PDB file of N, CA, C and O in Angstrom, chain B, residues numbered from 101:
ATOM      1  N   MET B 101     143.131 101.790  64.899  1.00  0.00           N
ATOM      2  CA  MET B 101     144.221 101.160  65.835  1.00  0.00           C
ATOM      3  C   MET B 101     145.448 101.682  65.039  1.00  0.00           C
ATOM      4  O   MET B 101     145.613 101.621  63.821  1.00  0.00           O
ATOM      5  N   GLY B 102     146.298 102.223  66.006  1.00  0.00           N
ATOM      6  CA  GLY B 102     147.465 102.886  65.465  1.00  0.00           C
ATOM      7  C   GLY B 102     148.917 101.651  65.288  1.00  0.00           C
ATOM      8  O   GLY B 102     148.957 100.422  65.349  1.00  0.00           O
ATOM      9  N   LYS B 103     149.734 102.473  65.105  1.00  0.00           N
ATOM     10  CA  LYS B 103     150.626 101.923  64.904  1.00  0.00           C
ATOM     11  C   LYS B 103     151.114 101.772  66.076  1.00  0.00           C
ATOM     12  O   LYS B 103     151.539 100.638  66.298  1.00  0.00           O
ATOM     13  N   HIS B 104     151.248 102.893  67.324  1.00  0.00           N
ATOM     14  CA  HIS B 104     151.512 102.178  68.288  1.00  0.00           C
ATOM     15  C   HIS B 104     150.982 100.937  69.002  1.00  0.00           C
ATOM     16  O   HIS B 104     151.554 100.030  69.607  1.00  0.00           O
ATOM     17  N   ASP B 105     150.131 101.109  68.824  1.00  0.00           N
ATOM     18  CA  ASP B 105     148.881 100.040  69.637  1.00  0.00           C
ATOM     19  C   ASP B 105     149.265  98.328  69.165  1.00  0.00           C
ATOM     20  O   ASP B 105     149.055  97.350  69.882  1.00  0.00           O
ATOM     21  N   LEU B 106     149.923  98.305  67.664  1.00  0.00           N
ATOM     22  CA  LEU B 106     150.386  97.070  67.100  1.00  0.00           C
ATOM     23  C   LEU B 106     151.491  96.650  67.895  1.00  0.00           C
ATOM     24  O   LEU B 106     151.630  95.440  68.073  1.00  0.00           O
ATOM     25  N   ALA B 107     152.434  97.582  68.485  1.00  0.00           N
ATOM     26  CA  ALA B 107     153.536  97.263  68.846  1.00  0.00           C
ATOM     27  C   ALA B 107     153.535  96.477  70.367  1.00  0.00           C
ATOM     28  O   ALA B 107     154.425  95.732  70.778  1.00  0.00           O
ATOM     29  N   GLU B 108     152.552  96.775  70.927  1.00  0.00           N
ATOM     30  CA  GLU B 108     152.059  96.698  72.225  1.00  0.00           C
ATOM     31  C   GLU B 108     151.953  95.418  72.086  1.00  0.00           C
ATOM     32  O   GLU B 108     152.740  94.796  72.800  1.00  0.00           O
ATOM     33  N   LEU B 109     151.205  94.724  71.365  1.00  0.00           N
ATOM     34  CA  LEU B 109     150.749  93.406  71.218  1.00  0.00           C
ATOM     35  C   LEU B 109     151.544  92.396  70.727  1.00  0.00           C
ATOM     36  O   LEU B 109     152.289  92.849  69.858  1.00  0.00           O
ATOM     37  N   PRO B 110     151.689  91.308  70.901  1.00  0.00           N
ATOM     38  CA  PRO B 110     152.631  90.301  70.512  1.00  0.00           C
ATOM     39  C   PRO B 110     151.945  90.126  68.957  1.00  0.00           C
ATOM     40  O   PRO B 110     150.844  90.114  68.406  1.00  0.00           O
ATOM     41  N   VAL B 111     153.584  89.981  68.616  1.00  0.00           N
ATOM     42  CA  VAL B 111     152.585  89.445  66.842  1.00  0.00           C
ATOM     43  C   VAL B 111     151.321  88.663  66.589  1.00  0.00           C
ATOM     44  O   VAL B 111     150.423  89.107  65.873  1.00  0.00           O
ATOM     45  N   ALA B 112     151.283  87.812  67.024  1.00  0.00           N
ATOM     46  CA  ALA B 112     150.303  86.776  66.851  1.00  0.00           C
ATOM     47  C   ALA B 112     148.883  87.399  66.959  1.00  0.00           C
ATOM     48  O   ALA B 112     148.123  87.215  66.008  1.00  0.00           O
ATOM     49  N   ASP B 113     148.362  88.278  68.264  1.00  0.00           N
ATOM     50  CA  ASP B 113     147.534  88.999  68.305  1.00  0.00           C
ATOM     51  C   ASP B 113     147.211  89.934  67.242  1.00  0.00           C
ATOM     52  O   ASP B 113     146.219  89.908  66.513  1.00  0.00           O
ATOM     53  N   ALA B 114     148.138  90.735  67.244  1.00  0.00           N
ATOM     54  CA  ALA B 114     148.622  92.096  66.320  1.00  0.00           C
ATOM     55  C   ALA B 114     148.070  90.649  64.730  1.00  0.00           C
ATOM     56  O   ALA B 114     146.855  90.596  64.535  1.00  0.00           O
ATOM     57  N   GLU B 115     148.591  90.093  64.203  1.00  0.00           N
ATOM     58  CA  GLU B 115     148.005  89.695  62.931  1.00  0.00           C
ATOM     59  C   GLU B 115     146.737  88.438  63.370  1.00  0.00           C
ATOM     60  O   GLU B 115     146.840  87.554  62.520  1.00  0.00           O
ATOM     61  N   SER B 116     146.034  88.212  64.003  1.00  0.00           N
ATOM     62  CA  SER B 116     145.024  87.605  64.206  1.00  0.00           C
ATOM     63  C   SER B 116     143.982  89.219  64.224  1.00  0.00           C
ATOM     64  O   SER B 116     142.934  89.301  63.582  1.00  0.00           O
ATOM     65  N   GLU B 117     144.476  90.241  64.982  1.00  0.00           N
ATOM     66  CA  GLU B 117     143.371  90.903  64.564  1.00  0.00           C
ATOM     67  C   GLU B 117     143.174  91.886  63.368  1.00  0.00           C
ATOM     68  O   GLU B 117     142.251  92.633  63.043  1.00  0.00           O
ATOM     69  N   LEU B 118     144.766  91.512  62.678  1.00  0.00           N
ATOM     70  CA  LEU B 118     144.497  92.869  61.510  1.00  0.00           C
ATOM     71  C   LEU B 118     144.442  91.729  60.337  1.00  0.00           C
ATOM     72  O   LEU B 118     144.794  92.084  59.212  1.00  0.00           O
ATOM     73  N   THR B 119     144.133  90.747  60.485  1.00  0.00           N
ATOM     74  CA  THR B 119     143.631  89.500  59.419  1.00  0.00           C
ATOM     75  C   THR B 119     141.740  89.935  60.032  1.00  0.00           C
ATOM     76  O   THR B 119     141.072  90.603  59.244  1.00  0.00           O
ATOM     77  N   SER B 120     141.078  89.506  61.381  1.00  0.00           N
ATOM     78  CA  SER B 120     139.920  90.039  61.597  1.00  0.00           C
ATOM     79  C   SER B 120     139.389  91.307  60.920  1.00  0.00           C
ATOM     80  O   SER B 120     138.358  91.205  60.255  1.00  0.00           O
ATOM     81  N   ASN B 121     140.001  92.492  61.029  1.00  0.00           N
ATOM     82  CA  ASN B 121     139.742  94.159  60.535  1.00  0.00           C
ATOM     83  C   ASN B 121     139.947  93.314  59.074  1.00  0.00           C
ATOM     84  O   ASN B 121     138.844  93.293  58.529  1.00  0.00           O
ATOM     85  N   LEU B 122     140.838  92.694  58.340  1.00  0.00           N
ATOM     86  CA  LEU B 122     140.471  92.954  57.252  1.00  0.00           C
ATOM     87  C   LEU B 122     139.070  92.352  56.560  1.00  0.00           C
ATOM     88  O   LEU B 122     138.353  92.990  55.789  1.00  0.00           O
ATOM     89  N   LYS B 123     138.768  90.527  57.158  1.00  0.00           N
ATOM     90  CA  LYS B 123     137.709  90.165  56.638  1.00  0.00           C
ATOM     91  C   LYS B 123     136.099  91.025  57.247  1.00  0.00           C
ATOM     92  O   LYS B 123     135.022  90.565  56.868  1.00  0.00           O
ATOM     93  N   THR B 124     136.134  92.066  58.037  1.00  0.00           N
ATOM     94  CA  THR B 124     135.490  92.874  58.360  1.00  0.00           C
ATOM     95  C   THR B 124     135.422  93.719  56.949  1.00  0.00           C
ATOM     96  O   THR B 124     134.482  93.578  56.167  1.00  0.00           O
ATOM     97  N   PHE B 125     136.462  94.562  56.725  1.00  0.00           N
ATOM     98  CA  PHE B 125     136.485  95.607  55.751  1.00  0.00           C
ATOM     99  C   PHE B 125     135.737  94.798  54.595  1.00  0.00           C
ATOM    100  O   PHE B 125     134.675  95.126  54.067  1.00  0.00           O
ATOM    101  N   ARG B 126     136.520  93.663  54.309  1.00  0.00           N
ATOM    102  CA  ARG B 126     135.946  92.877  52.641  1.00  0.00           C
ATOM    103  C   ARG B 126     134.567  92.239  52.488  1.00  0.00           C
ATOM    104  O   ARG B 126     133.867  91.784  51.583  1.00  0.00           O
ATOM    105  N   THR B 127     134.512  92.448  53.961  1.00  0.00           N
ATOM    106  CA  THR B 127     132.208  92.124  53.733  1.00  0.00           C
ATOM    107  C   THR B 127     131.745  93.203  53.947  1.00  0.00           C
ATOM    108  O   THR B 127     130.525  93.220  53.789  1.00  0.00           O
ATOM    109  N   LYS B 128     132.352  94.499  54.359  1.00  0.00           N
ATOM    110  CA  LYS B 128     131.721  95.739  54.744  1.00  0.00           C
ATOM    111  C   LYS B 128     131.421  95.604  52.841  1.00  0.00           C
ATOM    112  O   LYS B 128     130.420  95.389  52.158  1.00  0.00           O
ATOM    113  N   GLN B 129     132.858  95.859  52.543  1.00  0.00           N
ATOM    114  CA  GLN B 129     132.824  96.542  50.774  1.00  0.00           C
ATOM    115  C   GLN B 129     132.062  95.901  49.660  1.00  0.00           C
ATOM    116  O   GLN B 129     131.550  96.452  48.686  1.00  0.00           O
ATOM    117  N   MET B 130     132.084  94.462  50.027  1.00  0.00           N
ATOM    118  CA  MET B 130     130.896  93.290  49.169  1.00  0.00           C
ATOM    119  C   MET B 130     129.770  94.179  49.611  1.00  0.00           C
ATOM    120  O   MET B 130     129.664  95.123  48.827  1.00  0.00           O
ATOM    121  N   TRP B 131     128.903  94.217  50.570  1.00  0.00           N
ATOM    122  CA  TRP B 131     127.701  94.436  50.554  1.00  0.00           C
ATOM    123  C   TRP B 131     127.739  95.869  49.846  1.00  0.00           C
ATOM    124  O   TRP B 131     126.702  96.102  49.225  1.00  0.00           O
ATOM    125  N   ILE B 132     128.610  96.786  49.805  1.00  0.00           N
ATOM    126  CA  ILE B 132     128.516  97.934  49.253  1.00  0.00           C
ATOM    127  C   ILE B 132     128.274  97.627  48.189  1.00  0.00           C
ATOM    128  O   ILE B 132     127.118  97.814  47.809  1.00  0.00           O
ATOM    129  N   ALA B 133     129.206  97.059  47.309  1.00  0.00           N
ATOM    130  CA  ALA B 133     128.838  96.502  45.855  1.00  0.00           C
ATOM    131  C   ALA B 133     128.048  96.132  45.558  1.00  0.00           C
ATOM    132  O   ALA B 133     127.284  96.631  44.731  1.00  0.00           O
ATOM    133  N   MET B 134     127.900  94.853  46.263  1.00  0.00           N
ATOM    134  CA  MET B 134     126.437  94.614  45.807  1.00  0.00           C
ATOM    135  C   MET B 134     125.048  95.858  45.606  1.00  0.00           C
ATOM    136  O   MET B 134     124.289  96.183  44.693  1.00  0.00           O
ATOM    137  N   THR B 135     125.291  96.284  47.106  1.00  0.00           N
ATOM    138  CA  THR B 135     123.629  96.922  47.110  1.00  0.00           C
ATOM    139  C   THR B 135     124.077  98.066  46.016  1.00  0.00           C
ATOM    140  O   THR B 135     123.026  98.655  45.764  1.00  0.00           O
ATOM    141  N   LEU B 136     125.307  98.758  45.120  1.00  0.00           N
ATOM    142  CA  LEU B 136     125.114  99.560  43.788  1.00  0.00           C
ATOM    143  C   LEU B 136     124.680  98.840  42.936  1.00  0.00           C
ATOM    144  O   LEU B 136     123.743  99.282  42.272  1.00  0.00           O
ATOM    145  N   LEU B 137     125.168  97.553  42.660  1.00  0.00           N
ATOM    146  CA  LEU B 137     124.596  97.306  41.875  1.00  0.00           C
ATOM    147  C   LEU B 137     123.123  96.725  41.781  1.00  0.00           C
ATOM    148  O   LEU B 137     122.652  96.378  40.698  1.00  0.00           O
ATOM    149  N   LEU B 138     122.652  96.667  42.579  1.00  0.00           N
ATOM    150  CA  LEU B 138     121.113  96.075  42.858  1.00  0.00           C
ATOM    151  C   LEU B 138     119.985  97.506  42.739  1.00  0.00           C
ATOM    152  O   LEU B 138     118.773  97.507  42.527  1.00  0.00           O
ATOM    153  N   SER B 139     121.022  98.767  42.988  1.00  0.00           N
ATOM    154  CA  SER B 139     120.765 100.199  43.051  1.00  0.00           C
ATOM    155  C   SER B 139     120.789 100.417  41.455  1.00  0.00           C
ATOM    156  O   SER B 139     119.779 100.782  40.854  1.00  0.00           O
ATOM    157  N   LEU B 140     121.852 100.200  40.898  1.00  0.00           N
ATOM    158  CA  LEU B 140     121.683 100.084  39.558  1.00  0.00           C
ATOM    159  C   LEU B 140     120.902  99.834  38.437  1.00  0.00           C
ATOM    160  O   LEU B 140     120.629 100.640  37.548  1.00  0.00           O
ATOM    161  N   ALA B 141     120.452  98.329  38.551  1.00  0.00           N
ATOM    162  CA  ALA B 141     119.365  97.297  38.321  1.00  0.00           C
ATOM    163  C   ALA B 141     117.843  98.057  38.454  1.00  0.00           C
ATOM    164  O   ALA B 141     117.095  98.438  37.554  1.00  0.00           O
ATOM    165  N   SER B 142     117.708  98.114  39.690  1.00  0.00           N
ATOM    166  CA  SER B 142     116.571  98.888  40.029  1.00  0.00           C
ATOM    167  C   SER B 142     116.317 100.384  39.648  1.00  0.00           C
ATOM    168  O   SER B 142     115.150 100.769  39.586  1.00  0.00           O
ATOM    169  N   GLU B 143     117.679 101.528  39.307  1.00  0.00           N
ATOM    170  CA  GLU B 143     117.360 102.560  38.420  1.00  0.00           C
ATOM    171  C   GLU B 143     116.503 102.547  37.212  1.00  0.00           C
ATOM    172  O   GLU B 143     115.549 103.213  36.810  1.00  0.00           O
ATOM    173  N   ILE B 144     117.633 100.911  36.511  1.00  0.00           N
ATOM    174  CA  ILE B 144     116.745 100.908  34.892  1.00  0.00           C
ATOM    175  C   ILE B 144     115.672 100.236  34.970  1.00  0.00           C
ATOM    176  O   ILE B 144     115.074  99.958  33.930  1.00  0.00           O
ATOM    177  N   GLU B 145     115.111  99.758  36.412  1.00  0.00           N
ATOM    178  CA  GLU B 145     113.985  98.962  35.807  1.00  0.00           C
ATOM    179  C   GLU B 145     112.928 100.103  36.298  1.00  0.00           C
ATOM    180  O   GLU B 145     111.762  99.717  36.230  1.00  0.00           O
ATOM    181  N   ILE B 146     113.101 101.389  36.765  1.00  0.00           N
ATOM    182  CA  ILE B 146     111.800 102.048  37.579  1.00  0.00           C
ATOM    183  C   ILE B 146     112.111 103.398  36.146  1.00  0.00           C
ATOM    184  O   ILE B 146     111.143 104.126  35.925  1.00  0.00           O
ATOM    185  N   HIS B 147     113.276 103.620  35.368  1.00  0.00           N
ATOM    186  CA  HIS B 147     112.974 104.509  33.978  1.00  0.00           C
ATOM    187  C   HIS B 147     112.776 103.302  32.657  1.00  0.00           C
ATOM    188  O   HIS B 147     112.238 103.768  31.653  1.00  0.00           O
ATOM    189  N   PHE B 148     113.124 101.979  32.601  1.00  0.00           N
ATOM    190  CA  PHE B 148     113.019 101.299  31.574  1.00  0.00           C
ATOM    191  C   PHE B 148     111.593 100.337  31.704  1.00  0.00           C
ATOM    192  O   PHE B 148     111.048 100.005  30.652  1.00  0.00           O
ATOM    193  N   ARG B 149     111.020  99.912  32.977  1.00  0.00           N
ATOM    194  CA  ARG B 149     109.918  99.338  32.775  1.00  0.00           C
ATOM    195  C   ARG B 149     109.863  98.332  32.297  1.00  0.00           C
ATOM    196  O   ARG B 149     109.015  98.074  31.442  1.00  0.00           O
ATOM    197  N   PHE B 150     111.070  97.172  32.861  1.00  0.00           N
ATOM    198  CA  PHE B 150     111.155  95.656  32.437  1.00  0.00           C
ATOM    199  C   PHE B 150     109.819  94.571  32.755  1.00  0.00           C
ATOM    200  O   PHE B 150     109.376  93.582  32.171  1.00  0.00           O
ATOM    201  N   SER B 151     109.517  95.179  33.765  1.00  0.00           N
ATOM    202  CA  SER B 151     108.377  94.232  34.699  1.00  0.00           C
ATOM    203  C   SER B 151     109.483  92.995  35.649  1.00  0.00           C
ATOM    204  O   SER B 151     109.395  91.773  35.770  1.00  0.00           O
ATOM    205  N   ARG B 152     110.391  93.915  36.142  1.00  0.00           N
ATOM    206  CA  ARG B 152     111.592  92.879  36.686  1.00  0.00           C
ATOM    207  C   ARG B 152     110.872  93.661  38.282  1.00  0.00           C
ATOM    208  O   ARG B 152     111.897  93.944  38.903  1.00  0.00           O
ATOM    209  N   GLU B 153     110.247  93.890  38.737  1.00  0.00           N
ATOM    210  CA  GLU B 153     110.042  95.007  39.731  1.00  0.00           C
ATOM    211  C   GLU B 153     109.955  93.087  40.636  1.00  0.00           C
ATOM    212  O   GLU B 153     110.850  92.902  41.461  1.00  0.00           O
ATOM    213  N   GLN B 154     109.357  92.378  40.507  1.00  0.00           N
ATOM    214  CA  GLN B 154     108.776  91.469  41.763  1.00  0.00           C
ATOM    215  C   GLN B 154     110.503  91.059  42.107  1.00  0.00           C
ATOM    216  O   GLN B 154     111.077  90.853  43.176  1.00  0.00           O
ATOM    217  N   ASP B 155     110.955  91.056  40.790  1.00  0.00           N
ATOM    218  CA  ASP B 155     112.719  89.956  41.077  1.00  0.00           C
ATOM    219  C   ASP B 155     113.510  90.648  41.998  1.00  0.00           C
ATOM    220  O   ASP B 155     114.147  90.068  42.878  1.00  0.00           O
ATOM    221  N   LEU B 156     113.499  92.342  41.777  1.00  0.00           N
ATOM    222  CA  LEU B 156     114.226  93.459  42.136  1.00  0.00           C
ATOM    223  C   LEU B 156     113.615  93.496  43.746  1.00  0.00           C
ATOM    224  O   LEU B 156     114.614  93.348  44.450  1.00  0.00           O
ATOM    225  N   ASN B 157     112.434  93.625  44.611  1.00  0.00           N
ATOM    226  CA  ASN B 157     111.721  93.368  44.918  1.00  0.00           C
ATOM    227  C   ASN B 157     112.379  92.032  46.140  1.00  0.00           C
ATOM    228  O   ASN B 157     112.493  92.184  47.357  1.00  0.00           O
ATOM    229  N   PHE B 158     112.662  91.008  45.479  1.00  0.00           N
ATOM    230  CA  PHE B 158     112.735  89.270  46.058  1.00  0.00           C
ATOM    231  C   PHE B 158     114.396  89.674  46.495  1.00  0.00           C
ATOM    232  O   PHE B 158     114.846  89.566  47.635  1.00  0.00           O
ATOM    233  N   LEU B 159     115.279  90.234  45.103  1.00  0.00           N
ATOM    234  CA  LEU B 159     116.446  90.371  45.698  1.00  0.00           C
ATOM    235  C   LEU B 159     116.533  91.441  46.674  1.00  0.00           C
ATOM    236  O   LEU B 159     117.060  91.070  47.723  1.00  0.00           O
ATOM    237  N   TRP B 160     116.155  92.729  46.644  1.00  0.00           N
ATOM    238  CA  TRP B 160     115.989  93.499  48.483  1.00  0.00           C
ATOM    239  C   TRP B 160     116.264  93.114  49.445  1.00  0.00           C
ATOM    240  O   TRP B 160     117.171  93.158  50.276  1.00  0.00           O
ATOM    241  N   THR B 161     114.765  92.438  49.154  1.00  0.00           N
ATOM    242  CA  THR B 161     114.261  91.248  50.358  1.00  0.00           C
ATOM    243  C   THR B 161     115.525  90.472  51.121  1.00  0.00           C
ATOM    244  O   THR B 161     115.884  90.519  52.298  1.00  0.00           O
ATOM    245  N   MET B 162     115.983  89.840  50.131  1.00  0.00           N
ATOM    246  CA  MET B 162     117.459  88.449  50.612  1.00  0.00           C
ATOM    247  C   MET B 162     118.329  89.651  51.321  1.00  0.00           C
ATOM    248  O   MET B 162     118.804  89.429  52.435  1.00  0.00           O
ATOM    249  N   PHE B 163     118.541  90.927  50.686  1.00  0.00           N
ATOM    250  CA  PHE B 163     120.136  91.321  50.823  1.00  0.00           C
ATOM    251  C   PHE B 163     119.647  92.149  52.399  1.00  0.00           C
ATOM    252  O   PHE B 163     120.587  92.151  53.194  1.00  0.00           O
ATOM    253  N   ASN B 164     118.531  92.735  52.869  1.00  0.00           N
ATOM    254  CA  ASN B 164     118.087  92.993  54.058  1.00  0.00           C
ATOM    255  C   ASN B 164     117.736  92.549  55.105  1.00  0.00           C
ATOM    256  O   ASN B 164     117.418  93.044  56.187  1.00  0.00           O
ATOM    257  N   ASN B 165     117.848  91.133  54.537  1.00  0.00           N
ATOM    258  CA  ASN B 165     118.121  90.312  55.640  1.00  0.00           C
ATOM    259  C   ASN B 165     119.314  90.194  56.176  1.00  0.00           C
ATOM    260  O   ASN B 165     119.277  90.316  57.401  1.00  0.00           O
ATOM    261  N   TYR B 166     120.092  90.053  55.850  1.00  0.00           N
ATOM    262  CA  TYR B 166     121.603  89.683  55.781  1.00  0.00           C
ATOM    263  C   TYR B 166     122.910  91.049  56.336  1.00  0.00           C
ATOM    264  O   TYR B 166     124.018  90.963  56.864  1.00  0.00           O
ATOM    265  N   SER B 167     121.948  92.367  55.821  1.00  0.00           N
ATOM    266  CA  SER B 167     123.297  92.852  56.456  1.00  0.00           C
ATOM    267  C   SER B 167     121.878  94.657  55.915  1.00  0.00           C
ATOM    268  O   SER B 167     121.145  94.878  54.951  1.00  0.00           O
ATOM    269  N   ASP B 168     122.180  95.350  57.069  1.00  0.00           N
ATOM    270  CA  ASP B 168     121.699  96.550  57.263  1.00  0.00           C
ATOM    271  C   ASP B 168     122.353  97.821  56.435  1.00  0.00           C
ATOM    272  O   ASP B 168     122.016  98.973  56.707  1.00  0.00           O
ATOM    273  N   ILE B 169     123.413  97.487  55.297  1.00  0.00           N
ATOM    274  CA  ILE B 169     123.780  98.387  54.392  1.00  0.00           C
ATOM    275  C   ILE B 169     122.727  98.692  53.370  1.00  0.00           C
ATOM    276  O   ILE B 169     122.426  99.885  53.335  1.00  0.00           O
ATOM    277  N   PRO B 170     122.018  97.822  52.431  1.00  0.00           N
ATOM    278  CA  PRO B 170     120.763  97.764  51.506  1.00  0.00           C
ATOM    279  C   PRO B 170     119.616  98.155  52.006  1.00  0.00           C
ATOM    280  O   PRO B 170     118.714  98.457  51.225  1.00  0.00           O
ATOM    281  N   LYS B 171     119.355  98.255  53.833  1.00  0.00           N
ATOM    282  CA  LYS B 171     118.122  98.189  53.790  1.00  0.00           C
ATOM    283  C   LYS B 171     117.575  99.619  54.377  1.00  0.00           C
ATOM    284  O   LYS B 171     116.400  99.965  54.494  1.00  0.00           O
ATOM    285  N   GLU B 172     118.881 100.427  54.748  1.00  0.00           N
ATOM    286  CA  GLU B 172     118.227 101.783  54.500  1.00  0.00           C
ATOM    287  C   GLU B 172     118.336 102.270  53.715  1.00  0.00           C
ATOM    288  O   GLU B 172     117.889 103.366  54.052  1.00  0.00           O
ATOM    289  N   ILE B 173     118.852 102.420  52.009  1.00  0.00           N
ATOM    290  CA  ILE B 173     118.965 102.572  50.492  1.00  0.00           C
ATOM    291  C   ILE B 173     117.232 101.869  50.278  1.00  0.00           C
ATOM    292  O   ILE B 173     116.302 102.626  50.000  1.00  0.00           O
ATOM    293  N   TYR B 174     117.090 100.853  50.397  1.00  0.00           N
ATOM    294  CA  TYR B 174     115.720 100.637  49.776  1.00  0.00           C
ATOM    295  C   TYR B 174     114.723 101.167  50.370  1.00  0.00           C
ATOM    296  O   TYR B 174     113.777 101.529  49.669  1.00  0.00           O
ATOM    297  N   GLU B 175     114.671 101.349  51.786  1.00  0.00           N
ATOM    298  CA  GLU B 175     113.220 102.000  52.339  1.00  0.00           C
ATOM    299  C   GLU B 175     113.376 103.382  51.546  1.00  0.00           C
ATOM    300  O   GLU B 175     112.707 103.629  50.543  1.00  0.00           O
ATOM    301  N   HIS B 176     114.354 104.289  52.107  1.00  0.00           N
ATOM    302  CA  HIS B 176     114.313 105.638  51.379  1.00  0.00           C
ATOM    303  C   HIS B 176     114.034 105.407  50.002  1.00  0.00           C
ATOM    304  O   HIS B 176     112.990 106.015  49.766  1.00  0.00           O
ATOM    305  N   ARG B 177     114.427 104.855  49.010  1.00  0.00           N
ATOM    306  CA  ARG B 177     114.532 105.243  47.562  1.00  0.00           C
ATOM    307  C   ARG B 177     113.431 104.030  46.852  1.00  0.00           C
ATOM    308  O   ARG B 177     112.486 104.462  46.191  1.00  0.00           O
ATOM    309  N   TYR B 178     113.594 102.578  47.013  1.00  0.00           N
ATOM    310  CA  TYR B 178     112.954 101.853  46.147  1.00  0.00           C
ATOM    311  C   TYR B 178     111.707 101.121  46.830  1.00  0.00           C
ATOM    312  O   TYR B 178     111.115 100.383  46.042  1.00  0.00           O
ATOM    313  N   ALA B 179     111.152 101.168  48.188  1.00  0.00           N
ATOM    314  CA  ALA B 179     110.172 100.338  48.410  1.00  0.00           C
ATOM    315  C   ALA B 179     109.039 100.979  48.022  1.00  0.00           C
ATOM    316  O   ALA B 179     108.064 100.270  48.273  1.00  0.00           O
ATOM    317  N   ASP B 180     108.678 102.244  47.406  1.00  0.00           N
ATOM    318  CA  ASP B 180     108.019 102.715  47.424  1.00  0.00           C
ATOM    319  C   ASP B 180     107.909 102.693  45.191  1.00  0.00           C
ATOM    320  O   ASP B 180     107.053 102.952  44.345  1.00  0.00           O
ATOM    321  N   LEU B 181     108.893 102.370  45.205  1.00  0.00           N
ATOM    322  CA  LEU B 181     109.073 102.500  43.403  1.00  0.00           C
ATOM    323  C   LEU B 181     108.892 101.237  42.743  1.00  0.00           C
ATOM    324  O   LEU B 181     107.998 101.025  41.924  1.00  0.00           O
ATOM    325  N   LEU B 182     109.635 100.518  43.060  1.00  0.00           N
ATOM    326  CA  LEU B 182     109.450  99.103  42.603  1.00  0.00           C
ATOM    327  C   LEU B 182     108.118  98.240  42.668  1.00  0.00           C
ATOM    328  O   LEU B 182     108.181  97.029  42.878  1.00  0.00           O
ATOM    329  N   ILE B 183     106.982  98.860  42.491  1.00  0.00           N
ATOM    330  CA  ILE B 183     105.795  98.085  42.684  1.00  0.00           C
ATOM    331  C   ILE B 183     105.406  98.039  41.587  1.00  0.00           C
ATOM    332  O   ILE B 183     105.447  98.928  40.737  1.00  0.00           O
ATOM    333  N   PRO B 184     104.770  96.429  41.470  1.00  0.00           N
ATOM    334  CA  PRO B 184     104.372  95.783  39.973  1.00  0.00           C
ATOM    335  C   PRO B 184     103.888  96.487  39.218  1.00  0.00           C
ATOM    336  O   PRO B 184     102.762  96.776  39.624  1.00  0.00           O
ATOM    337  N   GLN B 185     104.163  97.057  38.094  1.00  0.00           N
ATOM    338  CA  GLN B 185     102.972  97.947  37.313  1.00  0.00           C
ATOM    339  C   GLN B 185     102.074  96.872  36.406  1.00  0.00           C
ATOM    340  O   GLN B 185     102.681  96.096  35.668  1.00  0.00           O
ATOM    341  N   ARG B 186     100.604  96.839  36.474  1.00  0.00           N
ATOM    342  CA  ARG B 186      99.824  96.132  36.071  1.00  0.00           C
ATOM    343  C   ARG B 186      98.957  96.565  34.685  1.00  0.00           C
ATOM    344  O   ARG B 186      98.102  95.805  34.231  1.00  0.00           O
TER     345      ARG B 186
END
């Protein structure tokens, strides 16, 4: 939405749309940050094998149920690597 689009909307509608867009942006950024943090923890686990695979798999599964952002990364990289070692 450009400036010219905002000028055509009544002020209340422009503010509510801006507020809605900001909420959407913040939510997406939160999921990206959480995914990066979980990816870092997973990489550390894969390298050092602290036996936390099950915990990390649980977190990935939980996040995957709420957002598509972590799902693609988990399936592409971590689904096969975070298998509990016996």
